[in-house]
C-alpha positions as CSV (number, residue, x, y, z in Angstrom):
1,X,-14.4,16.5,6.8
2,X,-12.6,13.9,4.9
3,X,-14.4,11.6,2.9
4,X,-15.1,8.4,5.6
5,X,-12.4,5.5,5.7
6,X,-12.8,2.2,5.0
7,X,-9.8,0.1,6.7
8,X,-9.2,-2.8,5.1
9,X,-7.6,-4.6,7.9
10,X,-8.4,-5.1,11.8
11,X,-5.5,-2.5,12.7
12,X,-7.5,-0.3,15.3
13,X,-9.1,-3.6,16.8
14,X,-6.2,-4.9,17.4
15,X,-3.8,-2.1,18.6
16,X,-6.4,0.2,20.6
17,X,-9.0,-0.6,23.1
18,X,-12.4,-1.0,22.1
19,X,-13.3,1.4,25.1
20,X,-10.9,4.1,24.1
21,X,-11.7,7.4,24.6
22,X,-11.0,10.5,22.3
23,X,-8.5,12.5,24.1
24,X,-7.8,16.0,23.0
25,X,-3.9,16.3,23.4
26,X,-3.4,19.7,21.9
27,X,-2.2,21.2,24.9
28,X,0.4,18.5,25.7
29,X,2.8,16.2,23.9
30,X,3.2,12.9,24.6
31,X,7.0,10.9,26.0
32,X,8.5,8.9,23.2
33,X,7.8,5.9,25.1
34,X,3.7,6.7,25.3
35,X,3.8,7.9,21.7
36,X,2.2,5.0,19.4
37,X,4.5,3.4,17.1
38,X,4.7,2.1,13.7
39,X,3.5,-1.8,13.9
40,X,5.6,-2.8,10.8
41,X,8.6,-0.9,12.6
42,X,8.2,-2.9,15.4
43,X,7.9,-6.0,13.2
44,X,11.3,-5.5,12.0
45,X,13.0,-4.1,15.3
46,X,11.7,-6.8,17.4
47,X,12.0,-9.8,15.6
48,X,14.9,-12.1,15.2
49,X,18.0,-10.8,12.9
50,X,20.5,-12.9,10.9
51,X,24.1,-12.1,12.4
52,X,26.2,-13.6,9.9
53,X,24.8,-11.9,6.6
54,X,27.8,-12.5,4.7
55,X,27.1,-16.3,5.0
56,X,23.9,-15.7,3.8
57,X,23.3,-16.1,-0.3
58,X,20.0,-14.1,-1.6
59,X,18.6,-15.4,-4.8
60,X,16.7,-12.0,-6.3
61,X,14.3,-12.0,-9.3
62,X,16.5,-11.5,-11.9
63,X,18.3,-14.8,-10.9
64,X,21.1,-12.7,-9.8
65,X,22.9,-14.3,-6.4
66,X,24.3,-12.5,-4.0
67,X,25.5,-12.0,-0.1
68,X,23.2,-10.7,2.1
69,X,25.9,-8.5,3.9
70,X,26.8,-7.4,0.5
71,X,22.9,-6.2,-0.6
72,X,22.4,-4.5,3.0
73,X,25.9,-2.9,2.4
74,X,24.8,-1.2,-0.9
75,X,24.0,2.5,-1.1
76,X,20.3,1.8,-2.4
77,X,20.0,0.1,1.1
78,X,21.1,2.6,3.3
79,X,18.0,2.7,5.4
80,X,17.4,-1.0,5.6
81,X,16.3,-3.5,8.2
82,X,15.6,-7.3,8.3
83,X,13.8,-9.9,10.5
84,X,13.1,-13.7,10.1
85,X,9.5,-14.3,10.8
86,X,7.1,-17.1,9.7
87,X,4.3,-15.6,8.1
88,X,2.1,-18.7,7.4
89,X,2.7,-20.6,10.2
90,X,3.9,-23.7,8.4
91,X,7.1,-23.9,10.8
92,X,9.4,-22.3,8.2
93,X,10.7,-18.6,8.9
94,X,10.6,-16.2,5.8
95,X,13.1,-13.3,5.6
96,X,12.0,-10.0,5.3
97,X,14.1,-6.9,4.5
98,X,12.7,-3.4,4.3
99,X,14.2,-0.2,3.1
100,X,13.4,3.4,2.8
101,X,14.6,5.1,-0.4
102,X,14.1,8.7,0.7
103,X,12.5,11.3,-0.8
104,X,9.8,13.7,0.6
105,X,6.8,11.1,0.1
106,X,8.4,8.3,-0.9
107,X,9.4,5.5,-0.7
108,X,9.5,2.3,1.5
109,X,10.1,-1.0,-0.1
110,X,9.8,-4.5,1.4
111,X,11.2,-7.6,-0.2
112,X,10.5,-11.0,0.9
113,X,12.3,-14.4,0.3
114,X,12.0,-17.9,1.3
115,X,14.2,-20.2,2.6
116,X,15.3,-22.8,-0.1
117,X,18.4,-24.5,1.5
118,X,20.9,-23.7,4.5
119,X,21.4,-20.1,4.5
120,X,20.2,-19.4,1.0
121,X,17.0,-17.4,0.5
122,X,15.2,-17.0,-2.9
123,X,13.0,-13.9,-3.2
124,X,9.3,-14.4,-3.8
125,X,7.7,-10.9,-3.7
126,X,8.4,-7.0,-3.3
127,X,6.3,-4.3,-2.1
128,X,7.2,-0.8,-3.4
129,X,5.6,2.4,-2.5
130,X,2.7,1.2,-0.7
131,X,3.0,2.5,2.7
132,X,2.7,-1.0,4.1
133,X,1.5,-2.1,7.3
134,X,2.3,-5.0,8.6
135,X,-0.3,-6.7,11.4
136,X,-0.1,-9.1,14.0
137,X,-1.9,-11.5,12.0
138,X,0.9,-11.2,9.0
139,X,-1.4,-9.4,7.0
140,X,0.0,-6.7,4.7
141,X,-2.1,-3.4,4.1
142,X,-0.6,-2.0,1.1
143,X,-2.0,1.6,0.4
144,X,-2.4,2.9,-3.2
145,X,-1.3,6.4,-1.3
146,X,2.1,7.3,-2.5
147,X,1.3,5.7,-5.8
148,X,-1.5,8.0,-6.7
149,X,-0.4,10.7,-4.4
150,X,-0.1,13.6,-7.6
151,X,-2.8,12.3,-9.5
152,X,-3.9,15.5,-11.3
153,X,-3.4,17.3,-7.7
154,X,-1.1,18.2,-5.1
155,X,-0.1,15.4,-3.0
156,X,-1.5,16.6,0.4
157,X,-4.9,17.7,-1.6
158,X,-8.0,15.4,-1.3
159,X,-11.4,15.2,-2.0
160,X,-13.4,16.1,1.0
161,X,-17.4,15.7,1.7
162,X,-19.0,17.0,4.7
163,X,-22.0,15.2,4.6
164,X,-22.4,11.7,6.3
165,X,-23.4,10.3,3.0
166,X,-20.3,11.0,1.5
167,X,-18.0,8.5,-0.6
168,X,-16.3,6.0,2.2
169,X,-12.2,6.4,1.6
170,X,-10.7,3.6,0.3
171,X,-6.5,3.2,-0.4
172,X,-5.4,0.0,0.6
173,X,-5.9,-3.7,-0.6
174,X,-4.8,-6.4,1.7
175,X,-2.3,-9.3,0.9
176,X,-1.2,-12.4,2.5
177,X,1.9,-15.0,2.1
178,X,0.7,-18.3,1.3
179,X,2.6,-21.0,-0.3
180,X,5.8,-19.3,-1.4
181,X,3.6,-16.3,-2.8
182,X,2.6,-13.3,-2.0
183,X,-1.4,-12.8,-3.1
184,X,-3.9,-10.3,-2.7
185,X,-7.0,-11.0,-0.4
186,X,-9.7,-11.0,-3.1
187,X,-12.3,-8.4,-2.5
188,X,-16.1,-9.5,-1.5
189,X,-19.4,-8.0,-2.3
190,X,-19.8,-5.6,0.1
191,X,-16.4,-4.0,-1.2
192,X,-17.6,-3.9,-4.8
193,X,-20.9,-2.3,-4.1
194,X,-18.6,0.2,-1.7
195,X,-16.6,1.0,-4.7
196,X,-19.8,1.3,-7.0
197,X,-21.4,3.6,-4.7
198,X,-18.4,5.6,-3.8
199,X,-17.8,6.1,-8.0
200,X,-21.4,6.8,-8.6
201,X,-21.3,9.7,-5.8
202,X,-17.9,11.3,-7.3
203,X,-19.5,10.9,-10.4
204,X,-22.0,13.3,-9.8
205,X,-19.7,16.3,-8.6
206,X,-19.2,19.0,-10.8
207,X,-16.6,19.4,-13.3
208,X,-13.5,21.1,-12.7
209,X,-11.6,22.3,-15.6
210,X,-7.5,21.7,-15.4
211,X,-5.5,24.4,-15.6
212,X,-2.9,23.7,-18.9
213,X,0.2,24.6,-16.8
214,X,-0.8,23.3,-13.3
215,X,-3.6,20.3,-14.2
216,X,-4.3,20.2,-10.5
217,X,-8.0,20.0,-9.4
218,X,-9.6,19.2,-5.7
219,X,-8.5,15.8,-5.4
220,X,-11.4,14.4,-7.2
221,X,-9.7,12.6,-9.8
222,X,-7.2,11.0,-7.3
223,X,-10.4,9.8,-5.2
224,X,-11.2,8.1,-8.9
225,X,-8.0,6.6,-9.4
226,X,-7.9,5.4,-5.3
227,X,-11.1,3.4,-5.6
228,X,-10.2,2.3,-9.3
229,X,-7.0,0.7,-8.2
230,X,-8.5,-1.5,-5.3
231,X,-11.1,-2.6,-7.6
232,X,-8.3,-3.8,-10.0
233,X,-6.3,-5.7,-7.6
234,X,-9.1,-7.2,-5.2
235,X,-11.3,-8.3,-8.3
236,X,-8.7,-10.3,-10.3
237,X,-6.6,-7.6,-11.7
238,X,-8.8,-7.3,-15.1
239,X,-7.9,-4.3,-16.7
240,X,-10.9,-4.1,-18.9
241,X,-13.7,-4.6,-16.3
242,X,-11.8,-1.5,-14.8
243,X,-12.2,0.7,-17.4
244,X,-15.8,-0.4,-17.8
245,X,-16.2,0.6,-14.3
246,X,-14.5,4.2,-15.0
247,X,-16.4,4.4,-18.0
248,X,-19.6,3.8,-16.4
249,X,-19.3,6.7,-13.7
250,X,-16.5,9.2,-15.4
251,X,-18.6,11.2,-17.6
252,X,-16.4,13.7,-18.2
253,X,-14.9,15.7,-21.2
254,X,-11.3,14.6,-20.1
255,X,-12.4,10.9,-19.8
256,X,-10.1,9.7,-22.0
257,X,-6.9,11.4,-20.9
258,X,-7.6,10.3,-17.0
259,X,-8.0,7.0,-18.2
260,X,-5.1,6.8,-20.0
261,X,-3.2,8.2,-16.9
262,X,-4.4,5.7,-14.8
263,X,-3.8,3.1,-16.9
264,X,0.0,4.2,-17.4
265,X,0.2,4.1,-13.4
266,X,-1.3,0.7,-13.1
267,X,1.7,-0.7,-15.5
268,X,4.4,1.7,-13.2
269,X,3.2,-0.3,-10.4
270,X,2.6,-3.7,-11.7
271,X,6.5,-3.1,-12.9
272,X,7.9,-1.6,-9.7
273,X,6.0,-4.3,-7.4
274,X,6.2,-8.5,-7.4
275,X,3.3,-10.1,-6.0
């Protein structure tokens, strides 16, 4: 059994009835119309569209202006979609553009623009490789699964614990659009306690030496990284405090190497995302 999972959203409460029963589907296939859909896909497919995209101007983060139609027609945006939605219930609709860059495990991206004048939108955020889930309350659940998928292990590999006392699986942070910005919903004391408890349990596991040519373990280092990434973003993006937490629980001989790899990946996430 995989490590127990903690969702940072109320996704399952929203989309599934509390009285739902566990059903064995091994003996049949669902019709397409019966299969559950990704709420983020629904968010884009069912929302309001802009028909005359050539009349809309986008002001990108790099200060470059481009017509929306031209932006969507580029080769990099082959799998794009867009929607107008009032994310913060202020009566003004933001423009969201989603895209999939292609690849086996990556990457999805969501651009968010605010309306500044008629037919003109300014970029205020970009979410990259977060397998982002948009809930009905317009929370953006951003996962670190893609960013740390290969962190000293294979993408499909993950730390497992067969006991009920095992670490709670943590992968995601929650973001909310507020006053023209995407902000991380701060973590609370419960989340802080869970992360500390998780890292304490992970730190008690036997040390697994990495093979020089492969450098893959059983997912333990990835599990450390996931918890640390959630801590970093949920509690003020303080790298010093995050390193102190890492040093408190990761007592293995390769600690310096693992921390440097984690810090480098955090830098990459910061560079690729805009929130």
